[in-house]
N, C-alpha and C positions, 0 to 999 in steps of 0.2 A: 435566506429570508431577510437578513439585515447585516449591516457591517459589524465586524467584531473587532474591538480595540483591546490591545494589551498594554497595560501600564498607562491608561488614559490616552492611548494612541501614540504616546511617545516611544515606547518600545517597539510597537508595530501595529499593523491592522490588516485584516482580510476584508476586501471590498465585497459589498453586497452582490449577489448573483453567482458566486462561485459554487461549485458542486464537488462532492466526494461521494462516490458510489462504490460499495464493496459487496460482492456476491459470494456466497459460500455454498458449498455442496456437502451433503452428508456422505461420508465414505463408509461408515459402519456405525453401529450403535455407540453414541457418545463421541464419535470422531468426525469433526467438521474441518474442512479445508477451504481457504480462500481460492476461488478459481478465476476471479476477474476483479479488476479495480479500475476505476476511471477517476482522474483528478483533473480539475480545471479551476484554478484559483489565481487571483491577482491581489496584490496588496503592496505593503511596504514595511521595511524594517528600519528601526532607529532613524526616524524622521525622513530620510531622503532616499535610501536604497530601495528601489522597487523590486518586487518579486513577481514572477509569473511562472506558473507550472501547469503544463498540460501533459498528461501521461495516461496511456491505455495499456493495460497488462492483462494477459490471459494465460492461464495454466490449465493443462488437461493431461489425460492419460496417467493419473495417479496410480501407482502400484505399490503394494505392501513390500516391505523388506523384512528380513529376519530380525527378531528383537535384539540379537547380540551383534548387529552390524555396527562397526566403528566408522569413524569419518573417512579414513583412507580407503576402506572397502566401498563405502558409499560413493566416493569420488571415482573409484575405478569402475563401478557399475554405470555411473553417468557417462564416463568417457567411452565405455564400450558400446554405447547406443548406436 
């Protein structure tokens, strides 16, 4: 809607027209998960360094795991896909 300045524009700014969209889906009662996001922003940091970010991400096929699953086990499940 409008430009956003950080530190009166000295620290940085995001230019007008950028968008961030996040979509979430309900997996079960009280459990929501981000399934897609789109980022399209432009601006600058510390007076002269420009920033530009365009990113689209989608996640699907969420599956529950056992409550006692540890990180090495989770990584093994992912690698076994």
